BAROVO-95257 format. One line per field, with one value per residue (C-alpha): z, x, y; residue number from 1; residue in three letters. Coordinates in steps of 0.001 Angstrom, whole numbers. Layout:
BEGIN
c3 (Z:...)
c1 (X:...)
c2 (Y:...)
k (NUM:...)
r (ALA:...)
REM end
This chain:
BEGIN
c3 (2254:-1040:-3161:-2663:-6048:-6518:-9370:-9988:-11165:-11743:-11200:-13103:-12131:-14713:-12948:-13793:-11869:-11488:-13167:-10483:-10620:-7971:-8605:-6204:-5707:-4933:-3443:-3227:591:279:825:-1116:-1087:-2601:-4543:-5945:-6236:-8629:-9085:-11908:-12438:-15541:-17050:-18614:-16133:-16610:-20353:-19771:-17129:-18820:-22559:-22653:-24984:-24289:-26330:-28166:-25523:-22716:-24852:-25536:-21844:-20947:-23405:-22116:-18500:-19558:-21508:-18262:-16485:-19186:-18737:-14980:-15426:-17668:-15063:-12411:-14758:-14374:-15707:-15715:-15576:-15294:-16325:-15627:-16198:-14286:-14868:-16465:-19625:-19162:-19572:-22535:-25786:-27756:-25406:-28115:-30077:-26917:-25839:-29308:-29529:-26113:-27181:-30410:-28733:-25501:-26055:-22947:-23176:-20851:-19442:-18813:-15665:-14467:-10976:-9801:-10650:-9124:-5881:-5782:-6021:-3261:-1019:-1586:-429:2607:3833:3580:5135:7644:11150:12852:9590:10690:13889:12162:9461:12087:14111:10951:8752:6114:3543:1609:-1270:-2692:-6226:-8728:-10718:-8130:-4574:-3668:-552:768:3883:5867:8561:10621:8494:5174:2437:2345:-151:-2507:-4745:-6970:-7209:-9606:-7040:-7019:-5850:-9288:-10903:-8258:-8950:-12745:-12585:-9853:-10461:-12345:-9272:-6942:-7711:-7719:-4107:-735:568:-1952:592:1235:-2511:-2785:266:-1169:-4519:-2846:-740:-3888:-5296:-2186:-442:-1482:232:3458:5399:4283:5380:8696:9547:9999:12892:11662:14274:12032:9222:6766:4402:1158:-2068:-3196:-1262:2034:1183:725:4126:5736:4202:6264:9568:10976:11827:10006:11386:10631:12712:12845:15708:15114:16780:14940:11615:12048:13302:10228:7905:9485:9040:5339:4607:5660:3371:-296:-2512:-2482:1326:1580:-720:1393:4789:4055:1536:-1106:-4843:-6481:-7839:-4412:-2759:-5177:-4315:-552:-42:-1994:-414:3139:2498:1103:4100:6586:5000:5028:8385:9994:8858:11131:14874:14420:16775:14007:10646:9946:7192:6071:3579:770:-2891:-6094:-6829:-3645:-4575:-8028:-6448:-4210:-7204:-9182:-6160:-5634:-9344:-10079:-6930:-4142:-5181:-1642:-1218:-3981:-1951:621:-2094:-3991:-816:-963:-4553:-3765:-716:-2832:-5437:-2766:-1703:-5283:-5451:-2311:-3935:-6684:-4226:-5422:-3787:-1829:-1021:-4658:-5787:-3191:-4443:-8127:-7292:-5484:-8371:-11023:-9330:-8880:-12579:-13514:-11333:-12553:-16283:-16463:-18950:-21589:-20980:-20159:-18339:-15334:-11975:-13468:-15407:-12329:-10446:-13332:-13176:-9414:-9853:-12669:-10584:-7708:-10007:-12551:-11505:-10955:-14154:-12420:-10416:-13633:-15575:-14750:-18373:-20238:-17326:-19251:-21279:-18230:-16308:-19094:-19048:-15238:-14902:-17919:-16179:-12746:-11456:-9827:-7590:-9382:-12769:-15927:-18467:-20541:-17667:-16603:-20160:-20035:-16807:-18289:-21304:-19285:-17171:-20230:-21484:-18234:-19079:-22349:-24802:-26435:-27821:-31460:-33863:-34152:-30609:-30688:-27180:-28250:-31717:-30249:-28166:-29361:-30578:-27344:-25156:-27131:-26237:-22557:-22419:-24135:-21989:-18711:-19758:-20619:-17094:-15505:-17531:-16136:-12560:-12861:-14307:-11304:-8941:-11082:-8306:-5789:-3373:-3316:-4170:-4945:-1856:-3129:-6605:-8421:-11784:-13967:-17653:-20451:-24015:-25081:-21981:-18622:-16057:-13243:-10661:-8291:-5407:-5663:-2450:-4002:-7313:-9789:-12955:-13481:-12902:-15383:-18049:-17547:-17412:-20699:-22353:-21234:-21957:-25688:-25576:-23198:-25658:-28589:-26835:-24975:-27332:-24544:-23588:-20013:-18834:-15564:-13617:-10885:-7820:-5895)
c1 (-29139:-30831:-27699:-26994:-26670:-28051:-27637:-28970:-26124:-25487:-22372:-22101:-19501:-19251:-17295:-16332:-19204:-21752:-22925:-23899:-25474:-26152:-28321:-27910:-28506:-25309:-25241:-22639:-22945:-21187:-24381:-24945:-28466:-28773:-32014:-31615:-29117:-29099:-26994:-27178:-25126:-22915:-20647:-18186:-15389:-15752:-15084:-12192:-10342:-10770:-10624:-9142:-12029:-15640:-18087:-21237:-23623:-21935:-22084:-25827:-26423:-24378:-26341:-29691:-28677:-27373:-30521:-32423:-30024:-30594:-34382:-34025:-31680:-34310:-37029:-34942:-33988:-30251:-28269:-24820:-23605:-20165:-19639:-16414:-15277:-12607:-10680:-13615:-13498:-10032:-8171:-10149:-8156:-11213:-12195:-12347:-15003:-16934:-16983:-18041:-20879:-22119:-21952:-23877:-26563:-27084:-25595:-23416:-19808:-17634:-14322:-11940:-10035:-6780:-6188:-4523:-7650:-9912:-7933:-8030:-11826:-12192:-9866:-12110:-15105:-13185:-12110:-15699:-17443:-15110:-15714:-12565:-10651:-8091:-7249:-7132:-4765:-2561:-2246:-1443:-3795:-3585:-6360:-7029:-9470:-10481:-11817:-12625:-9441:-6967:-6236:-4998:-2963:-2378:-639:-1280:1187:1244:-1620:196:-324:3006:2479:-43:215:-2098:-1573:-3457:-4869:-8582:-11156:-12664:-9218:-7976:-11033:-10575:-6803:-6711:-10173:-8845:-6763:-9743:-10509:-6892:-6114:-7660:-6386:-7523:-7508:-3806:-3076:-4857:-2938:418:-388:-1293:1902:3978:2675:3277:6339:8520:6077:5662:8678:7964:4328:5060:7823:5204:3466:70:-2689:-5777:-7077:-9693:-11359:-13042:-14384:-16761:-14909:-15660:-19222:-19895:-18410:-20612:-23738:-23153:-22850:-26342:-26526:-25194:-21630:-18913:-16205:-15341:-13139:-10033:-11382:-14640:-12820:-10321:-13084:-15183:-12223:-11510:-15133:-15173:-12003:-13701:-16705:-17299:-18760:-22095:-22051:-21207:-24147:-26562:-25266:-25396:-28230:-26231:-26037:-23450:-21288:-21031:-20341:-17452:-15829:-16153:-13175:-10578:-11856:-11544:-8059:-6844:-8277:-6694:-3220:-3077:-4790:-2108:567:-884:-1334:-4984:-7681:-10221:-11373:-13170:-15662:-16893:-19743:-17926:-17584:-16126:-19513:-19437:-15953:-17263:-20055:-17552:-15295:-18191:-19053:-15501:-14988:-18387:-19559:-16979:-13340:-11861:-12367:-9807:-6783:-7114:-7151:-4232:-2131:-2632:-1397:1712:2446:2624:4762:7365:7274:7962:10857:12390:12250:14545:16794:16058:17771:14735:16057:16861:13465:11711:13501:12862:9190:8917:10549:8470:5127:6087:6982:3726:1598:3282:3105:-519:-1293:927:499:-3251:-3077:-5220:-5184:-4852:-1712:-286:-562:1178:4004:4338:4581:7131:9278:9437:10322:12508:15725:14575:16346:19703:18901:19524:22012:23620:24184:21030:18741:16005:15244:15306:13056:10540:10569:10503:7472:5795:5821:4728:1284:645:-2407:-5293:-3554:-5158:-2921:-3008:-1824:815:2136:2218:4269:6673:7218:7686:10318:12078:12603:13536:17228:19145:16839:13906:10806:10996:8914:11868:11084:8435:7133:6476:5177:2424:926:-2158:-1740:-2951:-910:2217:1596:1013:4219:6301:4947:5451:8864:10009:9022:10756:13941:14139:13522:16244:18625:18022:19143:21820:24422:21917:22720:19320:20752:17398:15227:13199:12753:10209:8613:6789:5949:5455:4448:7773:9725:9346:11721:13222:14490:16862:19072:22482:24377:26718:28427:25684:27787:26729:23032:23045:24733:22260:19263:20272:20612:17152:15496:15606:13204:10868:10707:10088:7140:5583:6477:8007:11692:12915:15450:17367:17713:20294:20243:23504)
c2 (24342:25152:24837:21104:19432:15942:13468:9979:7737:4031:1932:-1363:-3942:-6711:-9443:-13009:-14661:-11879:-8702:-6210:-2775:-176:2889:5795:9468:11374:14862:17622:17335:13947:11938:8714:7374:3867:3421:-95:-2967:-5918:-9029:-11602:-14774:-14964:-17621:-15190:-15965:-19713:-19268:-16862:-18858:-22251:-21377:-17822:-16854:-15886:-17974:-16750:-18151:-16222:-13037:-13465:-14045:-10922:-8766:-9916:-9108:-5689:-4855:-5471:-3080:-442:-620:-164:2837:4453:3841:5628:8476:7819:10818:9255:5674:4121:540:-1346:-4876:-6786:-10039:-11918:-9807:-8265:-11561:-12897:-13023:-11887:-9059:-6333:-8256:-9038:-5367:-4235:-6776:-5672:-2002:-2684:-4790:-2848:624:171:1337:-745:410:-2481:-1600:-3130:-4499:-1270:745:-1892:-1779:2024:2057:-534:1543:4549:2542:1264:4689:5792:2814:1136:2428:3777:3378:6011:4129:743:2063:3686:474:-1464:-3483:-6171:-6003:-9186:-8905:-12279:-12090:-14831:-14288:-13042:-11992:-8535:-7991:-4481:-3293:-108:853:4070:5335:4962:2455:614:-2108:-3565:-6626:-8684:-12455:-14700:-17129:-16180:-18733:-19487:-19605:-22115:-24261:-24162:-24777:-27460:-28955:-32028:-33024:-33248:-36892:-38039:-37116:-37758:-34450:-31852:-28953:-29590:-29473:-26098:-24818:-25898:-24285:-20975:-21134:-21731:-18433:-16306:-17684:-14709:-12330:-14244:-12862:-9324:-9441:-11159:-8660:-5901:-7698:-6569:-6114:-5830:-7999:-6745:-9188:-8163:-9603:-12312:-15018:-13292:-12339:-16026:-16827:-14172:-15609:-18734:-16913:-16738:-13059:-10043:-9812:-7324:-9037:-12753:-13962:-16035:-19194:-19095:-18592:-21457:-23708:-22994:-23543:-26934:-27997:-27058:-29036:-32262:-31825:-32617:-29882:-31691:-31890:-28153:-27377:-29421:-28287:-24578:-24502:-22648:-23262:-25498:-22649:-21035:-24386:-24991:-21646:-21929:-24265:-22235:-19000:-20253:-21699:-18348:-16473:-18851:-18681:-14886:-14511:-16691:-14218:-11533:-11054:-10081:-11318:-11679:-10390:-7121:-7723:-4307:-4362:-2607:-3351:-2027:-420:1671:2827:3785:5851:7660:8248:9759:11874:13165:13880:15373:17103:17143:17792:18020:14248:13648:14765:11967:9326:10859:10539:6761:6742:8802:6661:3470:5273:6112:2480:1402:3885:2363:-1051:299:2196:5737:8728:9910:13338:14108:12746:14931:18075:17315:16694:20034:21914:20115:20851:24491:24845:23068:25373:28554:27728:26527:29282:27677:23954:23953:20596:19683:17841:14389:15355:17087:13792:11965:14519:14045:10255:10657:13007:10514:7609:9417:7670:4088:2939:3503:394:-1565:529:3860:4880:3971:4609:6478:3391:1107:3524:3072:-707:-1003:1289:-228:-3618:-2361:-1500:1862:2186:3906:4306:2983:1222:4414:6641:4124:4255:8081:7991:5409:7676:10893:9180:7795:11368:13125:13206:13759:11985:13709:11971:10926:8840:6448:5273:2553:3471:7090:6263:4059:6904:8779:12358:13932:11547:12487:16133:15319:13268:15965:18811:16964:15613:19146:20298:17299:17987:21534:20340:17729:20378:22653:19888:18258:18555:17075:19909:21652:25044:26692:26537:29475:30795:32863:32090:34603:34786:37264:36362:34923:34021:32364:33873:31806:34302:32536:33580:31991:31352:28781:28263:27331:27020:23387:24146:27064:24927:22073:24438:26101:22704:21591:24935:24300:21357:23215:26127:23798:22099:25043:27892:29964:30243:29555:32154:32236:35516:35318:37542:37427)
k (1:2:3:4:5:6:7:8:9:10:11:12:13:14:15:16:17:18:19:20:21:22:23:24:25:26:27:28:29:30:31:32:33:34:35:36:37:38:39:40:41:42:43:44:45:46:47:48:49:50:51:52:53:54:55:56:57:58:59:60:61:62:63:64:65:66:67:68:69:70:71:72:73:74:75:76:77:78:79:80:81:82:83:84:85:86:87:88:89:90:91:92:93:94:95:96:97:98:99:100:101:102:103:104:105:106:107:108:109:110:111:112:113:114:115:116:117:118:119:120:121:122:123:124:125:126:127:128:129:130:131:132:133:134:135:136:137:138:139:140:141:142:143:144:145:146:147:148:149:150:151:152:153:154:155:156:157:158:159:160:161:162:163:164:165:166:167:168:169:170:171:172:173:174:175:176:177:178:179:180:181:182:183:184:185:186:187:188:189:190:191:192:193:194:195:196:197:198:199:200:201:202:203:204:205:206:207:208:209:210:211:212:213:214:215:216:217:218:219:220:221:222:223:224:225:226:227:228:229:230:231:232:233:234:235:236:237:238:239:240:241:242:243:244:245:246:247:248:249:250:251:252:253:254:255:256:257:258:259:260:261:262:263:264:265:266:267:268:269:270:271:272:273:274:275:276:277:278:279:280:281:282:283:284:285:286:287:288:289:290:291:292:293:294:295:296:297:298:299:300:301:302:303:304:305:306:307:308:309:310:311:312:313:314:315:316:317:318:319:320:321:322:323:324:325:326:327:328:329:330:331:332:333:334:335:336:337:338:339:340:341:342:343:344:345:346:347:348:349:350:351:352:353:354:355:356:357:358:359:360:361:362:363:364:365:366:367:368:369:370:371:372:373:374:375:376:377:378:379:380:381:382:383:384:385:386:387:388:389:390:391:392:393:394:395:396:397:398:399:400:401:402:403:404:405:406:407:408:409:410:411:412:413:414:415:416:417:418:419:420:421:422:423:424:425:426:427:428:429:430:431:432:433:434:435:436:437:438:439:440:441:442:443:444:445:446:447:448:449:450:451:452:453:454:455:456:457:458:459:460:461:462:463:464:465:466:467:468:469:470:471:472:473:474:475:476:477:478:479:480:481:482:483:484:485:486:487:488:489:490:491:492:493:494:495:496:497:498:499:500:501:502:503:504:505:506:507:508:509:510)
r (UNK:UNK:UNK:UNK:UNK:UNK:UNK:UNK:UNK:UNK:UNK:UNK:UNK:UNK:UNK:UNK:UNK:UNK:UNK:UNK:UNK:UNK:UNK:UNK:UNK:UNK:UNK:UNK:UNK:UNK:UNK:UNK:UNK:UNK:UNK:UNK:UNK:UNK:UNK:UNK:UNK:UNK:UNK:UNK:UNK:UNK:UNK:UNK:UNK:UNK:UNK:UNK:UNK:UNK:UNK:UNK:UNK:UNK:UNK:UNK:UNK:UNK:UNK:UNK:UNK:UNK:UNK:UNK:UNK:UNK:UNK:UNK:UNK:UNK:UNK:UNK:UNK:UNK:UNK:UNK:UNK:UNK:UNK:UNK:UNK:UNK:UNK:UNK:UNK:UNK:UNK:UNK:UNK:UNK:UNK:UNK:UNK:UNK:UNK:UNK:UNK:UNK:UNK:UNK:UNK:UNK:UNK:UNK:UNK:UNK:UNK:UNK:UNK:UNK:UNK:UNK:UNK:UNK:UNK:UNK:UNK:UNK:UNK:UNK:UNK:UNK:UNK:UNK:UNK:UNK:UNK:UNK:UNK:UNK:UNK:UNK:UNK:UNK:UNK:UNK:UNK:UNK:UNK:UNK:UNK:UNK:UNK:UNK:UNK:UNK:UNK:UNK:UNK:UNK:UNK:UNK:UNK:UNK:UNK:UNK:UNK:UNK:UNK:UNK:UNK:UNK:UNK:UNK:UNK:UNK:UNK:UNK:UNK:UNK:UNK:UNK:UNK:UNK:UNK:UNK:UNK:UNK:UNK:UNK:UNK:UNK:UNK:UNK:UNK:UNK:UNK:UNK:UNK:UNK:UNK:UNK:UNK:UNK:UNK:UNK:UNK:UNK:UNK:UNK:UNK:UNK:UNK:UNK:UNK:UNK:UNK:UNK:UNK:UNK:UNK:UNK:UNK:UNK:UNK:UNK:UNK:UNK:UNK:UNK:UNK:UNK:UNK:UNK:UNK:UNK:UNK:UNK:UNK:UNK:UNK:UNK:UNK:UNK:UNK:UNK:UNK:UNK:UNK:UNK:UNK:UNK:UNK:UNK:UNK:UNK:UNK:UNK:UNK:UNK:UNK:UNK:UNK:UNK:UNK:UNK:UNK:UNK:UNK:UNK:UNK:UNK:UNK:UNK:UNK:UNK:UNK:UNK:UNK:UNK:UNK:UNK:UNK:UNK:UNK:UNK:UNK:UNK:UNK:UNK:UNK:UNK:UNK:UNK:UNK:UNK:UNK:UNK:UNK:UNK:UNK:UNK:UNK:UNK:UNK:UNK:UNK:UNK:UNK:UNK:UNK:UNK:UNK:UNK:UNK:UNK:UNK:UNK:UNK:UNK:UNK:UNK:UNK:UNK:UNK:UNK:UNK:UNK:UNK:UNK:UNK:UNK:UNK:UNK:UNK:UNK:UNK:UNK:UNK:UNK:UNK:UNK:UNK:UNK:UNK:UNK:UNK:UNK:UNK:UNK:UNK:UNK:UNK:UNK:UNK:UNK:UNK:UNK:UNK:UNK:UNK:UNK:UNK:UNK:UNK:UNK:UNK:UNK:UNK:UNK:UNK:UNK:UNK:UNK:UNK:UNK:UNK:UNK:UNK:UNK:UNK:UNK:UNK:UNK:UNK:UNK:UNK:UNK:UNK:UNK:UNK:UNK:UNK:UNK:UNK:UNK:UNK:UNK:UNK:UNK:UNK:UNK:UNK:UNK:UNK:UNK:UNK:UNK:UNK:UNK:UNK:UNK:UNK:UNK:UNK:UNK:UNK:UNK:UNK:UNK:UNK:UNK:UNK:UNK:UNK:UNK:UNK:UNK:UNK:UNK:UNK:UNK:UNK:UNK:UNK:UNK:UNK:UNK:UNK:UNK:UNK:UNK:UNK:UNK:UNK:UNK:UNK:UNK:UNK:UNK:UNK:UNK:UNK:UNK:UNK:UNK:UNK:UNK:UNK:UNK:UNK:UNK:UNK:UNK:UNK:UNK:UNK:UNK:UNK:UNK:UNK:UNK:UNK:UNK:UNK:UNK:UNK:UNK:UNK:UNK:UNK:UNK:UNK:UNK:UNK:UNK:UNK:UNK:UNK:UNK:UNK:UNK:UNK:UNK:UNK:UNK:UNK:UNK:UNK:UNK:UNK:UNK:UNK:UNK:UNK:UNK:UNK:UNK:UNK:UNK:UNK:UNK:UNK:UNK:UNK:UNK)
REM end
């Protein structure tokens, strides 16, 4: 057992209402040992959601909290930290200045993550910490994550992630947006309910059609609810939940604060949170709510663990990503069989030409996603589909992908067909130097894969790829007429050679 590696790391989650930090020791045996956890109130989200800009007072307050975090990290001898911020900073119009002032005053570099990355990290925590997660996902589960800015709904069915969507109806946002109406109506809870319904009515039939058996609640909204249950529960029954919700609706904020002994901010958020939970819960056939004690920070720790010390954990999570990508493809009516073949060919070319492209696991995943989605533009226009592929993907969210990686995928897919990247294209020109190279290398591989299945008849079940200094040889057995494939392959080979510096050649064995 002497060769287990251990590292002390910190995960910082800078949210709209709270800044939270967890310090833990992670080991290559997959163990996570939490050493300390901290939570401090912040008013950053209030500024963002009401004024779209974060004011100087909120920035000073943020820096003083973070300087406290820095001192604690030093005391614990933290070797590596990861600091992310969600909607509170992400949606502020002056976020660049805010991040820079924080960096200058505290030394902390903050990564602003989008909702798709946030969701991915929470899923990692769930798989790790929810008991019987395999069984629950197989029987079907709806996961509702209630944040301050938005609510995320995800659906697992037969063990696969089928669907995931972010809607801007978080508890703090509902309060800030609808707050002025509270005094002009006797039935404020109904107004909140109707507003939430107006945002989700297009989803309702889809979600109900799955007849979901399990409901998993996450996020600040649920943590608050749990606080009010006397003992430490991890499952709340249906009756108890609806009963609680009914009670809350009849109370003023002040009364909620007194009854439950919580602070004013929490009391204000309790009503919108319980209305959101009730609306989604009623779409399922669940007997209650699982409330696992997971958070973005636990997901961050698991991510650090799987990237730094335990690579075999990564595969499980990548399956979730690919599963949602197929779901997105279905939405745009892709030809699944063709996409599957192009994906298989593309990954094979990638793996066999590593020596020349020098790209890693992350880029391989981006290629796999691009291969599945390469034809979605045909949903809009059969002729100009490269361009439409770009704009569709650019406006989607893909689980786990940062804005930068989403942009790379959108660009690869734009250039999978006839077009090649050029500085005249705004979307390509805006990429950084190294992203341009990644896009061109992966697009050149995708072009060849598409060429090999241009007739959509899967003529090359098996082929062999080997390289010398100047050429990469594709040795194929031809059972059918492959005139069209050869012509298309030769056309696409030129761009591959230009980017990789090595010429693709086809050897045919009859």
